[in-house]
N, CA, C and O atoms as a printed pandas DataFrame, in Angstrom:
     atom_number atom_name residue_name chain_id  residue_number  x_coord  y_coord  z_coord
0              1         N          MET        A               1   18.385   39.702  141.661
1              2        CA          MET        A               1   17.572   40.518  142.385
2              3         C          MET        A               1   17.434   41.052  143.694
3              4         O          MET        A               1   17.495   40.263  144.637
4              5         N          HIS        A               2   17.212   42.573  143.962
5              6        CA          HIS        A               2   17.355   43.011  145.120
6              7         C          HIS        A               2   16.241   43.335  145.877
7              8         O          HIS        A               2   15.183   43.222  145.257
8              9         N          THR        A               3   16.155   43.690  146.985
9             10        CA          THR        A               3   14.951   44.558  147.804
10            11         C          THR        A               3   14.908   45.935  147.256
11            12         O          THR        A               3   15.861   46.538  146.762
12            13         N          PRO        A               4   13.431   46.458  147.433
13            14        CA          PRO        A               4   13.293   47.644  146.492
14            15         C          PRO        A               4   13.794   48.700  147.073
15            16         O          PRO        A               4   14.125   49.570  146.268
16            17         N          LYS        A               5   14.087   49.102  148.859
17            18        CA          LYS        A               5   14.641   50.223  149.173
18            19         C          LYS        A               5   15.956   50.025  149.558
19            20         O          LYS        A               5   16.775   50.807  149.074
20            21         N          LEU        A               6   16.401   49.067  150.402
21            22        CA          LEU        A               6   17.825   48.705  150.677
22            23         C          LEU        A               6   18.756   48.290  149.844
23            24         O          LEU        A               6   19.969   48.374  150.036
24            25         N          LYS        A               7   18.067   47.711  148.650
25            26        CA          LYS        A               7   18.954   46.957  147.336
26            27         C          LYS        A               7   19.769   45.861  148.107
27            28         O          LYS        A               7   20.930   45.769  147.708
28            29         N          LEU        A               8   19.527   45.270  148.814
29            30        CA          LEU        A               8   19.747   44.277  149.509
30            31         C          LEU        A               8   19.934   42.975  148.466
31            32         O          LEU        A               8   18.989   42.942  147.678
32            33         N          PRO        A               9   20.735   42.080  148.287
33            34        CA          PRO        A               9   20.662   41.186  147.345
34            35         C          PRO        A               9   19.820   39.783  147.945
35            36         O          PRO        A               9   20.116   39.257  149.018
36            37         N          LEU        A              10   18.942   39.390  147.222
37            38        CA          LEU        A              10   18.473   38.347  147.194
38            39         C          LEU        A              10   18.775   37.040  146.867
39            40         O          LEU        A              10   19.168   36.943  145.705
40            41         N          LEU        A              11   18.732   36.000  147.477
41            42        CA          LEU        A              11   19.068   34.578  147.221
42            43         C          LEU        A              11   18.434   34.294  146.200
43            44         O          LEU        A              11   17.455   35.026  146.055
44            45         N          THR        A              12   18.618   33.254  145.123
45            46        CA          THR        A              12   18.045   32.658  144.015
46            47         C          THR        A              12   17.837   31.143  144.281
47            48         O          THR        A              12   18.481   30.542  145.141
48            49         N          THR        A              13   16.950   30.593  143.535
49            50        CA          THR        A              13   17.083   29.285  143.532
50            51         C          THR        A              13   18.234   28.427  143.130
51            52         O          THR        A              13   18.596   28.810  142.018
52            53         N          HIS        A              14   18.705   27.788  143.398
53            54        CA          HIS        A              14   20.126   26.878  142.897
54            55         C          HIS        A              14   21.237   27.881  142.660
55            56         O          HIS        A              14   22.052   27.835  141.739
56            57         N          GLN        A              15   21.148   28.930  143.760
57            58        CA          GLN        A              15   22.359   29.698  143.346
58            59         C          GLN        A              15   23.445   29.013  144.309
59            60         O          GLN        A              15   23.352   28.560  145.450
60            61         N          ALA        A              16   24.733   29.136  143.217
61            62        CA          ALA        A              16   25.963   28.667  143.987
62            63         C          ALA        A              16   26.586   30.033  144.834
63            64         O          ALA        A              16   26.429   31.216  144.530
64            65         N          GLN        A              17   27.117   29.635  145.647
65            66        CA          GLN        A              17   27.754   30.226  146.892
66            67         C          GLN        A              17   26.727   31.442  147.249
67            68         O          GLN        A              17   26.898   32.620  146.938
68            69         N          LYS        A              18   25.649   30.913  147.953
69            70        CA          LYS        A              18   24.814   31.541  148.766
70            71         C          LYS        A              18   25.552   32.376  149.785
71            72         O          LYS        A              18   25.051   33.486  149.963
72            73         N          GLU        A              19   26.578   32.109  150.461
73            74        CA          GLU        A              19   27.055   32.667  151.462
74            75         C          GLU        A              19   27.586   34.139  151.199
75            76         O          GLU        A              19   27.469   34.964  152.105
76            77         N          VAL        A              20   28.237   34.542  149.841
77            78        CA          VAL        A              20   28.582   35.413  149.259
78            79         C          VAL        A              20   27.450   36.727  149.220
79            80         O          VAL        A              20   27.657   37.929  149.390
80            81         N          THR        A              21   26.347   36.085  148.965
81            82        CA          THR        A              21   25.241   36.997  148.753
82            83         C          THR        A              21   24.385   37.197  150.260
83            84         O          THR        A              21   23.657   38.189  150.290
84            85         N          HIS        A              22   24.405   36.675  151.013
85            86        CA          HIS        A              22   24.046   36.543  152.266
86            87         C          HIS        A              22   24.796   37.670  153.157
87            88         O          HIS        A              22   24.309   38.581  153.827
88            89         N          ASN        A              23   26.147   37.300  152.935
89            90        CA          ASN        A              23   27.388   38.310  153.744
90            91         C          ASN        A              23   27.142   39.689  153.062
91            92         O          ASN        A              23   27.142   40.677  153.797
92            93         N          GLU        A              24   26.927   39.853  151.691
93            94        CA          GLU        A              24   26.645   41.524  151.210
94            95         C          GLU        A              24   25.762   41.804  151.854
95            96         O          GLU        A              24   26.049   42.761  152.574
96            97         N          ALA        A              25   24.314   41.291  152.048
97            98        CA          ALA        A              25   23.646   41.652  152.399
98            99         C          ALA        A              25   23.545   42.019  154.015
99           100         O          ALA        A              25   22.887   42.971  154.436
100          101         N          LEU        A              26   24.201   41.231  154.739
101          102        CA          LEU        A              26   24.640   41.828  156.297
102          103         C          LEU        A              26   25.406   42.761  156.176
103          104         O          LEU        A              26   25.273   43.546  157.114
104          105         N          THR        A              27   26.067   43.024  155.547
105          106        CA          THR        A              27   27.186   44.123  155.397
106          107         C          THR        A              27   26.173   45.586  155.407
107          108         O          THR        A              27   25.937   46.460  156.241
108          109         N          LYS        A              28   25.768   45.320  154.081
109          110        CA          LYS        A              28   24.839   46.377  154.036
110          111         C          LYS        A              28   23.777   46.805  155.286
111          112         O          LYS        A              28   23.446   47.956  155.572
112          113         N          LEU        A              29   23.434   45.836  155.801
113          114        CA          LEU        A              29   22.802   46.190  156.960
114          115         C          LEU        A              29   23.448   46.922  157.961
115          116         O          LEU        A              29   22.951   47.910  158.502
116          117         N          GLU        A              30   24.441   46.500  158.193
117          118        CA          GLU        A              30   25.564   46.755  159.208
118          119         C          GLU        A              30   25.152   48.457  159.291
119          120         O          GLU        A              30   24.770   49.090  160.275
120          121         N          PHE        A              31   25.417   48.998  157.675
121          122        CA          PHE        A              31   25.470   50.522  157.707
122          123         C          PHE        A              31   24.238   50.944  157.621
123          124         O          PHE        A              31   24.221   52.145  157.893
124          125         N          PHE        A              32   23.060   50.490  157.342
125          126        CA          PHE        A              32   21.841   50.980  157.338
126          127         C          PHE        A              32   20.876   51.072  158.699
127          128         O          PHE        A              32   19.972   51.868  158.955
128          129         N          VAL        A              33   21.387   50.003  159.443
129          130        CA          VAL        A              33   20.367   50.232  160.637
130          131         C          VAL        A              33   21.093   50.736  161.758
131          132         O          VAL        A              33   22.096   50.228  162.259
132          133         N          GLN        A              34   20.457   51.860  162.136
133          134        CA          GLN        A              34   21.083   52.882  162.943
134          135         C          GLN        A              34   22.374   53.535  162.445
135          136         O          GLN        A              34   23.339   53.449  163.204
136          137         N          PRO        A              35   22.548   54.230  161.183
137          138        CA          PRO        A              35   23.517   54.679  160.672
138          139         C          PRO        A              35   24.078   55.693  161.563
139          140         O          PRO        A              35   23.377   56.469  162.214
140          141         N          VAL        A              36   25.658   55.666  161.584
141          142        CA          VAL        A              36   26.341   56.882  161.969
142          143         C          VAL        A              36   27.403   57.049  161.272
143          144         O          VAL        A              36   28.352   56.266  161.309
144          145         N          VAL        A              37   27.346   58.291  160.425
145          146        CA          VAL        A              37   28.541   58.818  159.510
146          147         C          VAL        A              37   29.523   59.686  160.376
147          148         O          VAL        A              37   29.312   60.374  161.374
148          149         N          LEU        A              38   30.826   59.390  159.564
149          150        CA          LEU        A              38   31.741   60.729  160.455
150          151         C          LEU        A              38   31.539   61.983  159.849
151          152         O          LEU        A              38   31.739   63.079  160.372
152          153         N          SER        A              39   31.029   61.696  158.428
153          154        CA          SER        A              39   30.795   63.408  158.013
154          155         C          SER        A              39   30.070   63.361  156.699
155          156         O          SER        A              39   29.952   62.334  156.031
156          157         N          ARG        A              40   29.556   64.631  156.347
157          158        CA          ARG        A              40   28.968   64.593  154.897
158          159         C          ARG        A              40   29.524   65.643  154.244
159          160         O          ARG        A              40   28.920   66.298  153.394
160          161         N          THR        A              41   31.014   65.909  154.706
161          162        CA          THR        A              41   31.485   66.970  153.669
162          163         C          THR        A              41   33.185   66.358  153.640
163          164         O          THR        A              41   34.036   66.884  152.923
164          165         N          THR        A              42   33.434   65.334  154.422
165          166        CA          THR        A              42   34.840   64.961  154.453
166          167         C          THR        A              42   35.055   63.266  154.339
167          168         O          THR        A              42   34.323   62.522  154.991
168          169         N          VAL        A              43   35.844   62.872  153.684
169          170        CA          VAL        A              43   36.096   61.724  153.610
170          171         C          VAL        A              43   37.547   61.297  153.823
171          172         O          VAL        A              43   38.427   61.616  153.023
172          173         N          PRO        A              44   37.800   60.507  155.012
173          174        CA          PRO        A              44   39.111   60.488  155.645
174          175         C          PRO        A              44   40.253   59.924  154.834
175          176         O          PRO        A              44   39.939   58.947  154.155
176          177         N          ASP        A              45   41.564   60.339  154.751
177          178        CA          ASP        A              45   42.450   59.801  154.235
178          179         C          ASP        A              45   42.990   58.624  154.447
179          180         O          ASP        A              45   43.682   58.133  153.555
180          181         N          HIS        A              46   42.791   57.952  155.634
181          182        CA          HIS        A              46   43.230   56.722  156.291
182          183         C          HIS        A              46   42.030   56.121  156.820
183          184         O          HIS        A              46   42.055   55.914  158.033
184          185         N          PRO        A              47   40.909   55.768  156.150
185          186        CA          PRO        A              47   39.846   55.164  156.892
186          187         C          PRO        A              47   39.909   53.816  157.418
187          188         O          PRO        A              47   40.621   53.044  156.777
188          189         N          THR        A              48   39.368   53.399  158.359
189          190        CA          THR        A              48   39.468   52.244  158.967
190          191         C          THR        A              48   38.178   51.387  158.896
191          192         O          THR        A              48   37.037   51.833  158.770
192          193         N          GLU        A              49   38.533   50.117  158.995
193          194        CA          GLU        A              49   36.864   49.156  158.674
194          195         C          GLU        A              49   35.660   49.494  159.953
195          196         O          GLU        A              49   35.574   49.556  161.179
196          197         N          GLY        A              50   34.792   49.663  158.643
197          198        CA          GLY        A              50   33.379   50.447  159.736
198          199         C          GLY        A              50   33.264   51.943  159.261
199          200         O          GLY        A              50   32.167   52.495  159.344
200          201         N          ASP        A              51   34.308   52.589  158.788
201          202        CA          ASP        A              51   33.806   54.135  158.608
202          203         C          ASP        A              51   33.080   54.168  157.715
203          204         O          ASP        A              51   33.178   53.376  156.778
204          205         N          ALA        A              52   32.056   55.214  157.794
205          206        CA          ALA        A              52   31.060   55.892  156.842
206          207         C          ALA        A              52   30.760   56.873  156.716
207          208         O          ALA        A              52   30.531   57.518  157.739
208          209         N          VAL        A              53   30.605   57.490  155.456
209          210        CA          VAL        A              53   30.606   58.946  155.127
210          211         C          VAL        A              53   29.213   59.443  154.242
211          212         O          VAL        A              53   28.551   58.583  153.661
212          213         N          ILE        A              54   28.953   60.402  154.203
213          214        CA          ILE        A              54   27.633   60.767  153.035
214          215         C          ILE        A              54   28.810   61.136  151.756
215          216         O          ILE        A              54   29.951   61.583  151.871
216          217         N          VAL        A              55   28.157   60.814  150.716
217          218        CA          VAL        A              55   29.160   61.392  149.327
218          219         C          VAL        A              55   28.276   61.668  148.269
219          220         O          VAL        A              55   27.667   60.679  147.862
220          221         N          ASN        A              56   28.014   62.839  147.656
221          222        CA          ASN        A              56   27.192   62.795  146.818
222          223         C          ASN        A              56   25.851   62.168  146.959
223          224         O          ASN        A              56   25.460   61.431  146.053
224          225         N          GLN        A              57   25.109   62.383  147.997
225          226        CA          GLN        A              57   23.616   61.921  148.182
226          227         C          GLN        A              57   23.866   60.316  148.301
227          228         O          GLN        A              57   22.834   59.674  148.107
228          229         N          GLN        A              58   24.970   59.570  148.568
229          230        CA          GLN        A              58   25.241   58.357  148.914
230          231         C          GLN        A              58   25.783   58.076  150.125
231          232         O          GLN        A              58   26.446   58.948  150.688
232          233         N          LEU        A              59   25.594   56.847  150.706
233          234        CA          LEU        A              59   26.165   56.531  151.823
234          235         C          LEU        A              59   27.392   55.397  151.379
235          236         O          LEU        A              59   27.210   54.331  150.792
236          237         N          ALA        A              60   28.710   55.985  151.858
237          238        CA          ALA        A              60   29.960   55.333  151.540
238          239         C          ALA        A              60   30.373   54.564  152.656
239          240         O          ALA        A              60   30.463   55.132  153.744
240          241         N          TYR        A              61   30.638   53.352  152.554
241          242        CA          TYR        A              61   31.069   52.665  153.657
242          243         C          TYR        A              61   32.497   51.748  153.601
243          244         O          TYR        A              61   32.731   50.901  152.738
244          245         N          TYR        A              62   33.280   52.066  154.576
245          246        CA          TYR        A              62   34.737   51.189  154.184
246          247         C          TYR        A              62   34.616   49.661  154.796
247          248         O          TYR        A              62   34.575   49.362  155.989
248          249         N          PHE        A              63   34.588   49.123  154.105
249          250        CA          PHE        A              63   34.581   47.601  154.324
250          251         C          PHE        A              63   35.480   46.834  153.547
251          252         O          PHE        A              63   35.565   47.151  152.360
252          253         N          ASN        A              64   36.191   45.861  153.974
253          254        CA          ASN        A              64   37.222   45.107  153.379
254          255         C          ASN        A              64   38.178   45.728  152.481
255          256         O          ASN        A              64   38.559   45.200  151.436
256          257         N          GLY        A              65   38.493   46.668  152.837
257          258        CA          GLY        A              65   39.516   47.389  152.173
258          259         C          GLY        A              65   39.312   48.278  151.068
259          260         O          GLY        A              65   40.118   48.557  150.180
260          261         N          ALA        A              66   37.949   48.759  151.253
261          262        CA          ALA        A              66   37.393   49.354  149.915
262          263         C          ALA        A              66   36.206   50.266  150.276
263          264         O          ALA        A              66   35.395   49.947  151.145
264          265         N          TRP        A              67   36.143   51.280  149.657
265          266        CA          TRP        A              67   34.855   52.275  149.869
266          267         C          TRP        A              67   33.826   51.277  148.862
267          268         O          TRP        A              67   34.145   50.809  147.769
268          269         N          ASN        A              68   32.555   51.113  149.549
269          270        CA          ASN        A              68   31.144   50.570  148.841
270          271         C          ASN        A              68   30.180   51.751  148.931
271          272         O          ASN        A              68   30.145   52.508  149.901
272          273         N          TYR        A              69   29.478   51.845  147.959
273          274        CA          TYR        A              69   28.312   53.085  147.805
274          275         C          TYR        A              69   27.187   52.533  147.699
275          276         O          TYR        A              69   26.982   51.699  146.817
276          277         N          CYS        A              70   26.373   52.850  148.466
277          278        CA          CYS        A              70   24.701   52.661  148.082
278          279         C          CYS        A              70   23.896   54.033  148.087
279          280         O          CYS        A              70   24.101   55.064  148.728
280          281         N          ASP        A              71   23.162   53.790  147.397
281          282        CA          ASP        A              71   22.159   55.177  146.917
282          283         C          ASP        A              71   21.253   55.703  148.043
283          284         O          ASP        A              71   20.794   54.737  148.654
284          285         N          LEU        A              72   20.843   56.820  148.524
285          286        CA          LEU        A              72   20.167   56.793  149.439
286          287         C          LEU        A              72   18.644   56.993  149.052
287          288         O          LEU        A              72   18.491   56.982  147.831
288          289         N          PHE        A              73   17.533   57.163  149.743
289          290        CA          PHE        A              73   16.345   57.465  149.826
290          291         C          PHE        A              73   15.513   58.511  150.545
291          292         O          PHE        A              73   15.704   58.722  151.743
292          293         N          GLU        A              74   14.596   59.173  149.851
293          294        CA          GLU        A              74   14.226   59.827  150.911
294          295         C          GLU        A              74   13.514   59.380  152.251
295          296         O          GLU        A              74   12.928   58.297  152.274
296          297         N          GLY        A              75   13.549   60.069  153.192
297          298        CA          GLY        A              75   13.248   59.459  154.638
298          299         C          GLY        A              75   14.374   58.711  155.397
299          300         O          GLY        A              75   14.172   58.146  156.472
300          301         N          PHE        A              76   15.475   58.741  154.820
301          302        CA          PHE        A              76   16.844   58.089  155.242
302          303         C          PHE        A              76   17.339   58.977  156.461
303          304         O          PHE        A              76   17.429   60.185  156.239
304          305         N          GLU        A              77   17.639   58.556  157.604
305          306        CA          GLU        A              77   18.205   59.428  158.752
306          307         C          GLU        A              77   19.357   58.780  159.018
307          308         O          GLU        A              77   19.520   57.597  158.718
308          309         N          CYS        A              78   20.344   59.585  159.665
309          310        CA          CYS        A              78   21.839   59.204  160.117
310          311         C          CYS        A              78   22.143   60.199  161.004
311          312         O          CYS        A              78   21.634   61.301  160.798
312          313         N          TRP        A              79   22.944   60.033  162.055
313          314        CA          TRP        A              79   23.821   60.637  162.816
314          315         C          TRP        A              79   25.024   61.198  162.360
315          316         O          TRP        A              79   25.975   60.452  162.128
316          317         N          ILE        A              80   25.107   62.335  162.211
317          318        CA          ILE        A              80   26.406   63.058  161.332
318          319         C          ILE        A              80   27.336   63.325  162.704
319          320         O          ILE        A              80   27.036   64.246  163.464
320          321         N          ARG        A              81   28.497   62.446  162.969
321          322        CA          ARG        A              81   29.441   62.694  163.897
322          323         C          ARG        A              81   30.119   64.166  164.242
323          324         O          ARG        A              81   30.196   64.678  165.359
324          325         N          ASP        A              82   30.526   64.635  163.159
325          326        CA          ASP        A              82   31.587   66.015  163.066
326          327         C          ASP        A              82   30.457   66.911  163.258
327          328         O          ASP        A              82   30.906   67.869  163.887
328          329         N          GLU        A              83   29.258   67.078  163.041
329          330        CA          GLU        A              83   28.470   68.196  163.076
330          331         C          GLU        A              83   27.622   67.973  164.110
331          332         O          GLU        A              83   27.067   69.034  164.394
332          333         N          ARG        A              84   27.129   66.737  165.071
333          334        CA          ARG        A              84   26.805   66.182  166.107
334          335         C          ARG        A              84   25.123   66.485  165.853
335          336         O          ARG        A              84   24.411   67.088  166.656
336          337         N          VAL        A              85   24.716   65.968  164.657
337          338        CA          VAL        A              85   23.362   66.207  164.531
338          339         C          VAL        A              85   23.017   65.312  163.902
339          340         O          VAL        A              85   23.782   64.618  163.232
340          341         N          LYS        A              86   21.545   65.119  164.011
341          342        CA          LYS        A              86   20.668   63.711  163.351
342          343         C          LYS        A              86   19.912   64.352  162.245
343          344         O          LYS        A              86   19.193   65.325  162.472
344          345         N          VAL        A              87   20.085   63.701  160.714
345          346        CA          VAL        A              87   19.462   64.666  159.758
346          347         C          VAL        A              87   18.759   63.316  159.153
347          348         O          VAL        A              87   19.084   62.156  159.403
348          349         N          VAL        A              88   17.562   63.835  158.169
349          350        CA          VAL        A              88   16.884   63.062  157.271
350          351         C          VAL        A              88   17.126   63.710  156.021
351          352         O          VAL        A              88   17.441   64.896  155.925
352          353         N          LEU        A              89   16.952   62.791  154.907
353          354        CA          LEU        A              89   17.113   63.276  153.746
354          355         C          LEU        A              89   15.546   63.088  153.299
355          356         O          LEU        A              89   14.841   62.082  153.213
356          357         N          TRP        A              90   15.267   64.650  153.018
357          358        CA          TRP        A              90   13.829   65.164  152.407
358          359         C          TRP        A              90   13.539   65.859  151.479
359          360         O          TRP        A              90   14.116   66.946  151.526
360          361         N          GLY        A              91   12.700   65.683  150.386
361          362        CA          GLY        A              91   12.993   66.785  149.222
362          363         C          GLY        A              91   14.286   66.939  148.617
363          364         O          GLY        A              91   14.526   68.101  148.287
364          365         N          GLY        A              92   15.335   65.962  148.339
365          366        CA          GLY        A              92   16.510   66.276  147.706
366          367         C          GLY        A              92   17.490   66.721  148.776
367          368         O          GLY        A              92   18.702   66.563  148.632
368          369         N          GLU        A              93   16.956   67.271  149.837
369          370        CA          GLU        A              93   17.618   67.981  150.697
370          371         C          GLU        A              93   18.010   67.603  152.063
371          372         O          GLU        A              93   16.942   67.255  152.568
372          373         N          TRP        A              94   19.121   67.444  153.133
373          374        CA          TRP        A              94   19.100   67.230  154.404
374          375         C          TRP        A              94   18.661   68.061  155.167
375          376         O          TRP        A              94   19.176   69.174  155.271
376          377         N          GLN        A              95   17.509   67.636  155.922
377          378        CA          GLN        A              95   16.880   68.303  157.007
378          379         C          GLN        A              95   17.457   68.122  158.364
379          380         O          GLN        A              95   17.704   66.952  158.657
380          381         N          ILE        A              96   17.701   68.945  159.173
381          382        CA          ILE        A              96   18.247   68.646  160.422
382          383         C          ILE        A              96   17.210   68.372  161.363
383          384         O          ILE        A              96   16.326   69.226  161.421
384          385         N          LEU        A              97   17.099   67.267  162.200
385          386        CA          LEU        A              97   16.069   66.751  163.048
386          387         C          LEU        A              97   16.169   66.994  164.454
387          388         O          LEU        A              97   15.195   67.158  165.190
388          389         N          TYR        A              98   17.788   67.022  164.935
389          390        CA          TYR        A              98   17.896   67.517  166.029
390          391         C          TYR        A              98   19.358   67.721  166.079
391          392         O          TYR        A              98   20.002   67.462  165.062
392          393         N          SER        A              99   20.103   68.252  167.379
393          394        CA          SER        A              99   21.597   68.329  167.045
394          395         C          SER        A              99   21.664   68.388  168.717
395          396         O          SER        A              99   20.683   68.347  169.459
396          397         N          ILE        A             100   22.948   68.486  169.091
397          398        CA          ILE        A             100   23.585   68.156  170.683
398          399         C          ILE        A             100   24.780   69.147  170.593
399          400         O          ILE        A             100   25.611   69.233  169.688
400          401         N          LYS        A             101   24.689   69.813  171.638
401          402        CA          LYS        A             101   25.674   70.907  171.877
402          403         C          LYS        A             101   26.739   70.417  172.515
403          404         O          LYS        A             101   26.618   69.689  173.500
404          405         N          ALA        A             102   28.292   70.892  171.839
405          406        CA          ALA        A             102   29.231   70.518  172.534
406          407         C          ALA        A             102   29.281   70.924  173.988
407          408         O          ALA        A             102   28.937   72.079  174.242
408          409         N          ASN        A             103   29.667   70.124  174.994
409          410        CA          ASN        A             103   30.215   70.555  176.609
410          411         C          ASN        A             103   31.005   71.429  176.534
411          412         O          ASN        A             103   31.519   71.886  177.555
């Protein structure tokens, strides 16, 4: 079972290795709480732990040497570093909430 919006894994009664499920949930929260992504157009050739990007309306985050993907939902907000904009997913499209001009 998972939570409805963020799809965080839930512990079950008599579950073995609960720490694995718990750690997966914490990892997802790491990337969903105040998300900052490198880009929504480019995936780095040599990602480092903690990198995140938007790919095909999914949040892709690099953790434990692999890309992990999570479906996004209407109302999801994140900061896009390479564009210097805060966006929200609304009506299937990214809407710019605000931007910061380069100095």
